N, C-alpha and C positions, 0 to 999 in steps of 0.2 A: 340394571334391572332384571335382564334375562338370567344373568348369573345368579343373582339373588333367588329368583323363583326356582332355578335348578337346584341349588343348595337346600332351599326350604323343602322342596318336593323330595329329595333325596333323603333328607332327615326325617321327613314324614314316613317314608318307606322304611327306614332303619328303625325308627322308634315303633312302628306298627308291627314289623316283624319281631322285634324284640318282645314286645308285649304278647304277641301270639305264642312265641316259643316258651316265654317265662310261665305264662298261664297254663299252656299245655303241659309243660314239664312239671310244674308244682302239682297241679290237679291230678295228673296220671301217676305221679309218684305217691301221693296220698292214696289214691284208688288201689294201685297195684301193691304198694308196700305196706298198707294198713287196713283200709276199708274192706277191700275184697281179697286180700291175700290168702286168707283161710279158704275162702270159695274156691279159688283157683287151685290151690294146693289139694284140697279135698277131692275136687272133681277131675282134675288133670295131673295128678301126682306122677303117674307113669309117663306122661308125655314131656314133663319139664326136665330141663337141664339141671344139673347140680350147680353149675356156674354159668350164669347168663353171658351171652356175647353181646357187648354194647354197641359195636359199630353199626349193626342193622337198625337199632333203635334210633341212633343219631341220624343215619340217612333217611329213616322214615319221618322223624320229626321235622327236619329241615325241608324235606320235599313237600310233606304234607302242609306244613306251615306256610310254604309258598303258594300252594294251591288255595289254602284258606285266604290268603291275602288277596290273591287275584280275583277269586270267585265270589268271596263274600265282603271283603273290605273294599277294594277299588271299585267293584261294581255297584257298591252302595255309599260311596263316599259323600255323596250330596243328599243323602236320604237320612232319616232318623236311625238310631242305633238298632231298633228292633228288626230292621230289614237285614242288617248284617247277621243278627242272631238267627233269624228264620233261614236265610240262605246257608249259614254255618250249620243248622240243624239238618237241612236237607242234604248238604254234602256229607255230614256225618252219617246220616241215615242210609245213603247210597254207598258210601266207602266201607264203613263198618258192616253194613248189610252184606256187601260182596264178600268181604273177608269171613265173616261169621258163617254165613249161609254155605260158602264153599267148604269152610273147614267142617262144618257139621255133616255136610253131605259125603265127604271123602275120608275124614280122619275117624278111625275107630276110637272111641273114648272121648271125643269132643261132644260133650253133653248138650242136650237142649237147654238146660239151666244156664250153662256158661255162654252159650250162643245168644240167649236172650239178654242176660245182663250186660254182656260186653257190647252188644248191638245197641241197647238203650244207653249205655255209658258213652260209647263213642259219638252218639248223636248229641248228647247233652255237653260233652267235653268240647266237641267242634262248635257248637253254638257258643259256649262261653269263651273259647279261644278267638273266634271271629269278633265277638263283642269287645274283648280286650283289645284286639288288633284295631277295631274301628275307633275306640278311644284313643289309642295310641297315634293313629293317623290324625285325628281331629286336634289333638294336643298341639301339633306344630303348625297346623293350617292358619293362614292369615284370614282366609274368607270362609267363615263357618257357615255350614248348611243352616237354613232357615228354621227347620223343625228339630234341630238337634237337642 
């Protein structure tokens, strides 16, 4: 019985993390590669590399996904999904706010426009990723929350 619970909980963690990372990756790829690509290039052309370095993105995605899992999914596993979304939005507001406000204050050429759209985007992206993570976690659970 204990072994089954450990396996089920471990599987819930794995599915939740996968859901967070897939959601985050797909939405961010759409945002950076299609929706907002021209904005970033027009506003930050002098700051962008000709060839992006991928490993920092991967480190960020995995680390941030883990933080989203702990602070928004696990913390709200017994509550309705909107709690995970709200906590995800708050985490995104703080994290992307720290990044964008710092960049705006110290990097010449980091515009107010980019600061605002990236901050808003990060808030929404983190909320969506937390929601997907919550759904992934609930998918495997044996004992579902009452208000889910």
